[in-house]
MIDRENTI-628043 format. One record per residue: x, y, z of N, C-alpha, C, CB in turn. Coordinates in pm, whole numbers, plus 50000, padded with zeros to 5 digits. Glycine has a CB too. Example, Ala and Ser with C-alpha at 12.3 -4.5 7.8 and 13.67 -1.06 7.14 Angstrom:
// residues 2
513194943150780512304955050780513204967050780511314955350905/512854977550708513674989450714512905000350787514084994050572/
//
This chain:
// residues 471
422327226721074423527233121106423267244821197424227237220985/424047246021303423867257321396424657269721347424327253321542/424067281321367424737293821324425027302221448423857301821222/425787312121427426117321121531424837328021594427087331621476/424947332321717423857339321782423977354421759423837336121931/424897358121672425057372521643423807378221570426337374921555/423677391221577422687398421496423417405021383421887409021581/422687407921280423337413721157422827427921133423067404721030/423737436421096423397450021055423807451220908424117461021145/422877451520820423127453920677423087468920654422067446520585/424107474320588424057488720558424627491920422424817496620664/424117503320368424537507120234424487522420232423607500620120/425297528220144425297542920133425057547619992426607548620182/424537559419978424517566419852425307578919872423097569419804/426107582919771427097593319791427067603319676428497587119805/427867613919695428017624119592429047620419484428407637119656/429777609319511430797604919414431417592419463431877615719393/432607588719403433217576019430434597577619501433377568319298/434967589119539436207591119609435967589219758436797605119580/436637579719822436337576719964436827587820053436977563520007/437737596120014438237606620100437397619520091439687609520064/436877622619974436277635719954434817635119915437047643119850/434267623319881432797622819854432007622819983432427610419771/430817627119980429967627920096428847617220094429367642020105/428567611120205427357602720215426187611620222427397593320337/425227609320136424007617220138422737608520176423817623919999/422987595720178421917586420231422597574020282420837582720121/422097569220397422577556620456421347548820502423587559220576/421297536420459420227527620496420767516320582419537522320373/420107511720686420527501020771419297492120805421197506720899/419587479120813418557469820853419187460320956417957462020728/418557459321067418997449921173418157437021168418867456421315/418867425821161418157412521155418707403321262418307405621013/417947392621287418437382021375419267372821287417257374221449/419687361521345420577352621270419877343821166421297343821366/418537345221162417757339321050417397349620945416477332621101/417927361720964417727372620871416297377320864418187368620736/415607375920980414317382921001414557396921039413467376121106/413897406120976414087420121001413527424421132413507428120894/414347430921216413937435921343413707450921344414937432221443/414477458121270414397473021272415097478021146415087479421403/414597489621095415167496320982415537511221016414177495720865/416507516320945416887529720962417247535620829418007530721059/416647547020796416897553120667417197568120690415657551020569/418437572420669418847585820702419327592620571419977585820813/419227605620568419767613420455420217627020505418697615120342/421027633920425421457646920466421667656320344422737645720547/421687669120370421927678620264423397679020219421487692420309/423597681820093424957682320043425727693920109424957683819889/426937690720153427787700320219428197712120123429057693020273/428397724220175428637735420084429977734120004428637748520165/430927726220053432207725119984432317712619899433307725320081/431247704919884431197693319803430537695819668430487682619874/431217691619560430587692519429430057678819386431587697819324/428777676819380428227664019351428557659119204426717664619374/428877646719194429107641119054427807638618985429937627819057/427607643418868426377641318791426147626418766426437648818657/427247618818742427057604518709426547597218828428367598118661/426987600618949426477594019071425007596719090427247598819194/424577609319063423147613019085422257606818983422967628219083/422747604418861421927598018760421717583218796422587599418619/422547577818882422397563818923421427563219041423767557518961/421697570719151420817569319267419637579119280421637570519387/419707589719203418567598719184418107605419319417387590719121/419057607019409418707613019538418817628419532419627607219652/417967634819455418147648819424417597657819546417387652119287/416787652119634416247660519740417347666719824415317652519828/418497659519833419577664119924420317675919863420587652519954/420007680019739420707691019681420337704019747420447691719536/419127705619799418737718019863417957716919988417987725619772/417847704920041417107703120168417667691520245415597700820142/417197689620369417627678720453418337682920575418477669820380/418567673420668419307676620792420747678120756419127665720903/421497683120848422977685020831423667671120825423597693820950/424767671120758425597658320756426017654720895426887659820666/426317664220983426627661721125425487654121192426887675121199/424277659421176423117652721246422857638721194421827661121230/423027636721061422887623221006423887613121065423057623820856/425127617521067426177608321117426027606521268427617613721083/425567615821337425277614621481424157604621505424897628121542/423107605621424421967596121442422407582121407420747600221355/423187580721303423697567421263424557561321376424537568421131/425397569221430426267564021539425417560221664427347574821578/424497568321702423637565621814422847552721796422707577221835/422337550921674421557538721647422417526221655420917539521509/423587526621591424487515121596424947511821735425677517621510/425227522121815425667519721954424467514022037426217533322020/423267518422007422127513122084421847498222041420837522222062/422037495021921421827481421874422917472421940421877480721712/424077477321951425167469322006425267468122157426417474721959/424357475522227424447475122377424237461022432423407484522439/423227453722377422947440822429422997430122321421637441022497/423667432722213423767423122103425197422622049422767426821990/425617410722002426797409821921426467412121775427467396321941/427097422021715426677426721582427707422421474426507442421583/427227417721362428017416221244427557425921142427957402121189/428407435721101428027445621001428247440320863428797458521019/427227440320781427287434820648427167445620542426207424420631/428107445920446428067455020336428237447420209429117465720350/428107454320094428407448219962429527456219900427127447919866/430697449919895431927456919855432197468919952431817462119704/431747467520071431857478220168433237479920230430887476020274/434027469220233435387470220288436267479120205436007456720298/435957481620082436667490919996435967504519983436827484719860/434697504820015433967516919988433117521920104433127514919871/431947515120126430977520620227431557522120363429747511820239/432307511920410432857512820544433917523820554433457499520585/434727524720452435737535420447435097549120450436607534120323/433997550420377433297563620381432707566420518432167564120276/432087556520579431507558420712432547561920816430767545920755/433657554920812434717557820907435197572220893435877548220886/435487576420770435987589820748434927600020792436367591820600/433667597220771432687607820799432267607720946431437606120710/432457597121021432467598121167433607607421210432617583921232/434747604821159435957612821185435737627921153437147607221101/435137630921037434877644921005434067651921114434147646020873/433237644421180432307649821283432727647321422430967644321267/434007643621441434617641021570433967629921649434607653321651/433557619421575433087606721641434157595821618431657601921583/434147585921709434997574821695434677567721563434867565621815/435627566021471435347559921340435247544421349436457563921238/435667538521460435777523621463434607518421546437187518621525/433497516321482432357510221546432187495421498431077518521517/432387493521368432067480221310433027469321346432017481121164/434157472821407435107462021442435667463321584436257461921343/434877470721672435277471721811434127467521901435747485921845/434427465922032433437461922132432717448822095432407473122150/433487439822034432917426721996432177426221865432007422222100/432097437621792431467438121667432397431821561431107452521632/431787426621456432507420521341431947426421212432377404521342/432587422721105432167428220972432347418220865432937440720937/431397418320772431377408420661431057415620533430337396920687/431917413220431431647419120296430987408220214432997424320223/429777410320174428987400420104429547397819967427547404820094/430297407119912430907404419782431977393219792431547417519725/432687393019906433667382419924432977368919940434547385220044/431797368520005431047356120019430587351219886429877358020109/430207360519797429727356519662430877351619574429017368419592/432077354719608433217348919537433327334119572434537356319572/433137330619698433087316219738431937309219663432887314719897/430787315419663429627309119602429777307519454428387316919631/430367317419384430607316819245431537305519208431127329519198/432537302619294433487291919267432967278019302434747294519341/432267276919414431977263919467430487260119480432597263119597/429597270219466428147267619482427277273319367427677273619615/427767273919244426997279919137425707273119107427777280319018/425607260119141424357252919118423307256219224424617238019116/423777260019344422857263119455422377277919453423567260119588/423247286819418422907301319414423297305619272423697310219530/422397311519196422657315419059423617327419055421347318718987/424637326318971425587337418950425517341618803427077333118990/425217354218780425087358318636426407356818559424617373118626/426287351218445427467347818362427077348918215428007333318395/427977355518132427597356617988428227344917913428067370517924/428037345417781428447333817695429967331817698427987336017548/430727342117740432197340917745432617336917886432877354217703/431687333317968431957329618109432497340918190432907318218115/432107352918155432447364718237431367365918344432547377918149/431797366718470430897367218582430637381218627431427359318692/429377384118658428997397118717428757395418866427727402818649/429447404118943429177404019088428487416919129430497402219169/427837423519037426987434619072425797430219160426487441418944/425567437819264424447433819354423137432719285424297443519465/422817442119194421527441419122421457429819026421287454319046/422587426518966422607414818875422397402018954423947414018796/423007400519066422877388419152421417387419197423857389019279/420857398719241419457398219289418537394119177418997412019345/418677400319062417867397418945417947382818902418297406318830/419197377318904419417363618865418727353718957420867360918861/418557358119084417957349419183416477353619214418807349719313/415847360119114414427363319119414017372119236413637350819122/414937381319269414637391419372414437404819305415767392319477/413277411119327412997423519260414067434519284411647428419305/414427441319178415417452019189414797465419166416517449819091/413487466219178412777478819161413247489119265411267476519173/413597501019222414137511819311415507508319364413187514419430/416237499519299417617496819344418377509319334418297485719262/419597509819402420477521519418419837531519509420797528019284/418877527619590418457535019705419027527019820416877536819713/419637533919919420417526920021419567516720096421017536820120/418377519420137417547510220214417077498720125416337517620275/416817501820000416387491219906417547481119886415937497519766/418747486319871419897477519850420207469419974421127485619810/419867474620091419977466120214419017454520204419667474420344/417807456720159416817445620145417317435120045415427451320098/417947439619937418487430319840419517421419906419087437719722/420367427319994421407419720063420757409620158422357429120140/419747414020232419057405420327418457393220254417947413420402/417747396020143417117384920068418097375220010416287390119958/419257380519960420267371819912420887363220021421287379619846/421067369420137421627362020252420727350720295421877371320372/419397352720288418467341920321418647330220227417027346820315/418867333220101419087322220001420397314720026419107328019857/421407322120062422717316320093422587307120221423797328020118/421877311820321421707303820438420977290620406420967311620544/420037291020322419317278720289420087269620192417977282220231/420827275520096421407267719990422887265719994421077273619866/423587274320063425107273220075425507276220213425857283019977/424967269020316425277272220456426747271320493424507263220546/427507262220433428927261020466429677273320427429537249020398/429307279420310429987291120267429657303020367429577294520119/428417304020407427997314320498428757312420634426427313820517/428847299720682429507297120805430977301820801429427282320838/431647299220689433007303320672433097318420674433577297820544/432167325320605432177340020596431957346020734431097345020498/431067340020812430817345020947432057343321035429627337821009/432717331821022433967329621095434997339921056434507315521071/435067343020924436007352920874435617367320894436207350720733/434507369720968434127383420996434917390221107432707383821031/435847382421164436757388021264438167384621224436427382721406/439087392121270440507389921241440967376421287441337400421305/440657372821410441077359821466440457348221391440717359021614/439177349921348438477339721274439167337621135436977343721258/439597348521073440287347120946441637339920960440507360920884/442327343521067443617336921088443397321521110444357343421213/442357318121183442067303621207441787297021070440817301621306/441007303920984440707298120851441977295720770439757307320772/442917304520784444127303120697445017291420753444977317020694/444767287520880445627276720936444847263720950446197280921075/443667263120888442817251020900443567239320840441427252920829/443537227720907444107215320858443017207120783444717207120977/443327200120676444697198920622445137211520542444787186520531/444197218720482444507232020419443157238420388445417230520283/443237250620336442067258720302442017261120153442087272020378/440887265820104440717269419963440377284219954439607260619895/441157291219873440867304719842440157305319707442147313119843/438897310319706438157311019583437897324919542436897303819594/438647330319447438497344819408437817345819274439887352119403/437187357019252436727361319120437337374119090435227362219111/438217374018990439057385518957438877388718812440547382718989/438537400918786438247404918647437307395318579439537405918567/436247392118654435097384218605435437369318578434567390418477/436577364718628436947350618607437217344118743438207349418512/436977330718746437177322818865438637318518884436287310718861/439077318819008440437314019043440387307219175441467325519047/440907295019171440847286519295442257282919332439977273319275/442607284919460443927281519512443837273719638444737293719536/444487261919648444637255219776445757262419858444977239819755/445497266519979446447275020053446547270920198446027289820044/447637275720260447807274920404448687286820444448447260920450/448467291920565449267303120615450697299120633448717308420745/451617308420597453027305320612453807317220671453627301220477/453117327220720453837338820775452857350120805454937343620678/453357359620894452577371020928453537383020939451777368621059/453177394520878454067405920885454137411121027453607417020790/455307411021087455457415821226455147431021244456877412921273/455307438221134455077452321141453637456321103456047459321053/452947447521035451557449620999450827436321023451417454620849/450367434321142449887420821182448597417021112449677420021332/447967426821046446767423120964447117416420834445947435320933/448457416420799448877411520674449477397220691449887421120612/448807387320630449237373220642449637367820505448097364420705/450617359220503451097353020381450477338720371452677352520380/450007335520249449567322520218450457316220111448147322920176/450677303520118451417296920013450427289419930452517287520069/450607291019797449767283819696450367269819687449747291219549/449567260019726450047246119733450177239419599449127237919818/449797246419491450077240919357451577242619332449217248119243/452277250819412453737252219399454367242619496454207266819427/455497237019455456287227419541456917235419649457387219519459/456537234019775457157241919882458647239119901456427239420011/459097227019870460497223119889461397232319807460727208219849/460927236419691461707245419607461787259419673461067246419464/460687263019735460707276519809461547275719928459307281119852/461637264419998462517263320117463937266520080462447249120178/464327263519954465697265619916465977278719852466107255219827/464987287519834465177300419774465857310019866463907305919731/466537320419806467087331119881465997340419929468107338519800/466277349220019465237358920058464697367319949465767367720159/465607371519859465187379019744464247371419655466347383419668/464627358319629463767350019547462417347919606464397337119523/462417346319741461187344919809460267357519797461467341719952/460907369119811460157381419798459527382519655461077393519827/460197377019555459677377719421458457368519407460757374119320/458277358919495457187349719483455837356719520457437337319573/455917368719580454717376419608454177384119486455007386019720/454897383619378454487390319257453467382119180455687393319170/452977387919070452007381218986452507367618942451687389618864/451687357118957452057344018912452977336519008452707344918781/453327342919121454167336619219453437327219309454837346719300/454177320419400453547310619489453127315719624454447299519508/453347328719652452977334419780451967345919753454257339419858/450977346619848449977356919837449867364419974448597350619794/449597377519970449357385120088447857387620096450167398420087/447307385620215445867388920240445787397120362444987376220256/444667404620372444397413120493443367405820570443917427920457/443777400720692442887392720772441907401020853443687383920862/442007414720846441067422920911439907426520822441727434820960/439857420320698438757422020605438267408320561439187430620483/437147408420499436587395720443437507390420340435167397720381/437717377220348438567369920251437777358020204439957365320313/437727355120069436957343520022437727330420043436617345119874/437727326020167438507314220207437637305320294439807318320284/437827291920280437077282620362437817270020373435707280220308/437547261320478438257249020493437937239520377437927242620628/438997232620335438787223620220437827212420247440087217720176/437737208120372436877196420405435397200920415437347189620542/435097214120394433737218820394433097219720256433677232020459/433897216520155433507218120016433117204419963434647224419932/431927202119919431567188619859432217186919723430007186919844/432517174619698433167171219570434427179519541432187173119458/435257180919644436367190119632437327186319519437127190719762/437437173119491438357169119381437977174519241438427153919375/436647178419230436247183919100436847198019081434687184419090/437307204119189437787217919178439357218819186437137226619291/439997207319208441467207719231442227203219106441857198619353/443307209619075444147206618965445277196418996444727219218915/445397193319128446397183919175445757174419269447567190919242/446277161919289445697152819379445607157919521446427140619376/444497155019589444287160119727445457155619817442917154919786/445887143219802446947138519891448247146019875447177124119869/448547149419754449787157519732449637171419797450077159119577/448517178019783448337191019843448357190019997447007197419793/447757179220051447767177020191449207175620244446937164820225/450037167820167451387165620208452227178820202452017154920122/451967186820103452707199520090452297208820205452427206419949/451017209120238450577217720349451237213620483449037217120363/451397200320503452037195520623453537199720624451897180120634/454177199220511455617203520500455787217820543456157201920355/454817226120496454907240320526454657242620673453917248320443/453667235820732453327237620871454397233720965452137230220903/455207223320927456277218121011457587226220995456517203320976/457707234020892458947241020866458907255020926459197241720716/459207256021056459137268821123460197278721073459277266921271/461357273621032462417282120980461897289720854463687273520946/461247282320766460657288620643459637299120680459987277820552/458767295520775457707305520817458337318320870456767299420928/459407316520952460087328421006460747336920893461177324021109/461267330220792461907337120680460807345220605462637326820583/459667338920585458567346120514458157358220594457337336720492/458117357020725457757368920807458747380120787457707365220956/459997376720785461017387220768460997393020630462387381820798/460767384220530460687389420389459477399320373460517377120286/458407396720444457277405620432457557419820480456127400020508/458597421720562458907434920608459837442720515459497434120743/460387435520417461317441520323460587448420208462257430820269/461067459620170460517467020057459087470420074460687459319933/458677473220198457297477620219457097491220157456947478020371/456017493520091455777506020020455667517420116454527505219938/456397527920084456367540220163455397550220097457807546420176/454477555120172453507565120118453877578720161452057562220163/453737588520072454037602620111453007607120212454037612219986/453357616920298452417621820399451227627720328453077632320494/450047626020394448847632220338448777647020360447637625920395/448277653920261448247668520272446967673520327448497674720140/445817667120295444537672520329443897665220444443647672320213/443117672520522442577667920648441747654720629441697679020709/440967654320527440107642420504440917629620483439197644720381/442157630820435443017619220406443717614220531444067622820300/443567620820644444407618220760443707609720868444857631320820/442597602720830441827595420929442667584820997440627589020865/443597578320924444387567420976445787572021021444507556520872/446007584721027447377590121057447787585921197447417605721045/446907586821292447207582721431445887582221511448237592621499/445897574321616444747573621703444707586121793444777560621790/443537590421835443487601921925444047598422065442037607121938/444647607822129445147605722265443987603622359446007617622312/444247598622478443187597022575442567610622610443717590222700/443397620522610442887634522647441947638922537444097645222663/442337636822409441467640922301440167632822296442197639922171/440217620122331438987612122337438047618022437439297597422372/438547621922554437697628222653437137641522605438467630222781/437947648622536437597661922484436507660122373438887669422428/436597649822289435567647022194434207644122260435987635322109/434327636922368433037633522442432407646522497433327623222564/433257654822551432797667722602432237676322488433957675222674/432947676622378432497684522266431117679622218433527683922153/430927666922219429627661022166428457665422256429707644822160/428587665222387427467668322476427257683122505427667661322604/428207691122459428117705722486427187712922391429487712022477/426737724622432425937733322341426877738722237425197745222419/426297744222126427177749522022427997761022076426367754021899/427437769522159428177780322217429387775522296427287788422303/429167764522373430277758222448431247751622356429767747822549/430737744722250431637738522153432687748322100430837732822036/432227760422070433077770322006434267774022098432257782821970/434057772422228435037775822325435997764422354434387780122449/435667752122302436487740422329437517737422222435627728722347/437467744522113438307741021997439787740322034438097751121884/440307749822106441757750422135442147739122238442157765022193/441147732322297441497722022397441967708922336440307719222486/441827707322203442267695122137443807695522122441567693421998/444447684422159445917683722134446237681921990446537672522212/445437674421922445657670621780445117681421691444987657121746/445947687021601445497697821515444367693521424446637703121434/444287680121389443217675421307441867678221368443377660921281/441727675821499440437677721563440147692421587440387670321694/441187700321603440947714821613440397720221482442237722221651/440947715221368440517720021238439107714621206441527715921128/438897701821237437517695921210436427703121292437487680421245/436747705921418435687712321504435467726321455436087712621659/436517733421414436367746721363435487746521235437747752821334/435687736721152434927735521029433417733321065435497723520941/433127724921161431737722621202431127735521252431647711721310/431837743021335431267755421385431017765421272432187761421489/431967766821182431817775921071430647772420981433067776220990/430407759720963429317755220876427947756220945429577740720831/427897750621064426607748821130426207760821222426667736021213/427197766921282426867778121377427877789421355426917773121530/427847796021240428837806421209428777818121303428637811321070/427607819821375427517830921467428547830121584426107831521521/429117818021599430107816221709431507816521652429877802821785/431637820121521432987821521460433367836121450433017815021319/434697838721456435177852421436435177855521286436617854221496/435267868321255435317872721115436447865821040435497887821106/437567864821102438727858821041438467843821008439937860321135/437837837221103437527822821082436507821220974437017816321213/435527830320968434587830120854435247832120717433537840920874/436177841320716436937843620591437707831520552437897855320605/438347824920642439147813220621438267801920568439847809120750/437047800820623436167790420579435637793320439435027788720678/435407805820409434977809320270436077806320169434577824320260/437317808520201438427805320118438577790320099439667811120174/438307783420206438327768020196437217762920097438067761320344/436017768720107434977764920015435347768319875433697771320050/435867779919852436257783819718437307774519658436757797819719/438277770519742439297761319693438677747819649440367758919803/437787742419727437187730119699436237730719577436467725519819/435597741919556434627742919445435307746619316433527753219477/436377754619324436877760719203438237755519152436967775219225/439037749719243440377746019205440557730819195441357751619304/441497726919115441777712519099442517707019221442597709818970/442207694819257442867688219371442477673919374442517694819503/442847666419476442567652419483441027649519495443327646319601/440247659719522438797657819526438187656319388438147669419597/438977659319284438707656219142437597664519084438367641719126/436397665519150435287671919087435237687019131433957664219123/435347696019033435157710019055433807714818988436397717918998/433417726519017432177731718956432387732318806431807745819013/433477736618759433687738018610433577723818549435147744718574/434207713718609434187700618553432747694518559435207691718626/432087696818673430737691718690429757697818588430257694518831/429867710818570428967717618476429217712618333429157733018483/430477711118300430797706018166430327692118141432247706518144/430527683318242430047669718226428527668818222430577661118338/427887676818304426427676718309425847681718183425917684918423/426457692118119425917697017996426047686217883426637710117957/427147678717887427327667617793426237656817812428727661317810/425987654217937424877644017970423557649017923424777641018125/423357662117936422077667917894421837665717744422047683017926/422877668117662422787665717521422347651617491424107668417456/422997641917560422657627717538421247624617577423597618817615/420867630817695419477627817744418467634117653419267632817890/418737645717596417757651917499417657643717374418177666517461/418797638717324418727630517201417947617717223420127627217152/418047612117341417387599517373415997601517438418287591317467/415627614617453414307618117507414107611617646413177613517408/415167612817729415097606817864414657618017961416517600417908/413377619517981412867630418056413247629518205411397631018039/413267618018267413637617018401415117621518426413407603018446/415967617618336417377621718343417457637218332418227614718227/416667642718243416697657218221416297664918345415787660918106/415317659518419414917665718547416057665818645413737658418608/416767655018656417887654018750418997663518704418417639118761/419227664018576420307672318521420037686918548420477669918370/418767690818530418407705218556418577708718699416967708318514/418197699618791418387702418934419867703118969417697691619020/420677695318910422097695718935422697709018884422777683818868/422317712818766422807725818710422357737618801422247727918561/421127737218850420717747818945421607747719068419237746018988/421927736119118422747734519240424137740019210422827719419286/424707736519099426057741619067426047756819051426587734918936/425017762018991424947776618968424847783819103423717780218876/424037778419198423897785019330425257785019401422807777619419/425997773819389427297773319457428297782519390427827759119459/428157783719261429057793119189428867807019232428847792319040/427617811019253427307824719300427847827119440425777827219299/427597817019526428067818519665429597819219673427557806919752/430277811819587431747811319594432327824819543432297799119507/431517832319466432037845419414431677857119502431507848019273/430997854819612430647865519705431887870719779429607860419806/
//
């Protein structure tokens, strides 16, 4: 079987916590491979914890990246190096960026933290680049290829999709896991097994690494199969596309062919909208992200997986494809009762608020290549207040000698707010110290010396930040 000529960038992050808006990346690992998953280059970057970030003790007890508490390059330099490396890899290669559960976490973090540092956040899906979430691919494998690739499952048939569990089940060493570069290697080794043992699933995932590819998969004749693992259980649906939200073109509707489409054809618009609820016959998917979907004719022994005769499902798919009036109605229904979100209050939450103007794009480029003394003079040139505030934050943190006394005072108040007051960032110094002291008691009782070392370093870090916030 022939595969794409794309190259693959596997990447993973270790962070100060689990909040995509307010946690900081403190380590990022990347591995560039060819389409046979032979490693061509590695990148392992880390940065010091920012002064306004309170690290979560639970996160640090998992990844153990304590060096970043008091040393390392700046977060700005780390994100700049990451961006430069990705852009250099993509100059003469078509890249597919691979993460594990990254479309919900790692990629969202990377985008936001490019934005924090006034870099274009959209690298993984622009300039011909694509993106693939390996967790989505493992949902396909868990449903249709469990004999070829081992999927961890307990006596109650609860499935684990943890990366370390998958690696261990497939005889891949997990020593030093939860280190970003080590986790990249786990992904690479798992991908090699998938290429050898479940190539059709990999082919579908690669096709679905672009928006247009996913749309093609949803329209495949005679129909496609959606194979999800939700709350540790397998769910299989024969589906075909039946609409696209005209206001949000990344949102596509699928009809579950276990439902009789003729009954849906006769429903009112309200009744159709109700079909998008739990247990209904319509599903919304985001085609700009990985979806566990593949053509039905690419799955061996498909009848073993279907709860209705193949011919019946094929007939239903044809009925839906030929009923343009129904498809148009679904498109209209998708625009009704769309959820309205309140405006975001904090700068970190505003990454998707709007794209930068052409003028601000040029100003960002100028800001990037300028000296810090020149950067400080460019702040007012941004049209968008977000970039004025972000650039001022960078100056205050990295080169305070170019800030006025008033700007320094404002920055100190900002740090105090983040460290000492409750907010959507969730972790404050008080909460962190309390939680860490509780963990210390547990670690002492269990005589866990390694944990105690990490806990002591965290408590020292919190104490230093507390002192600085009180100055």
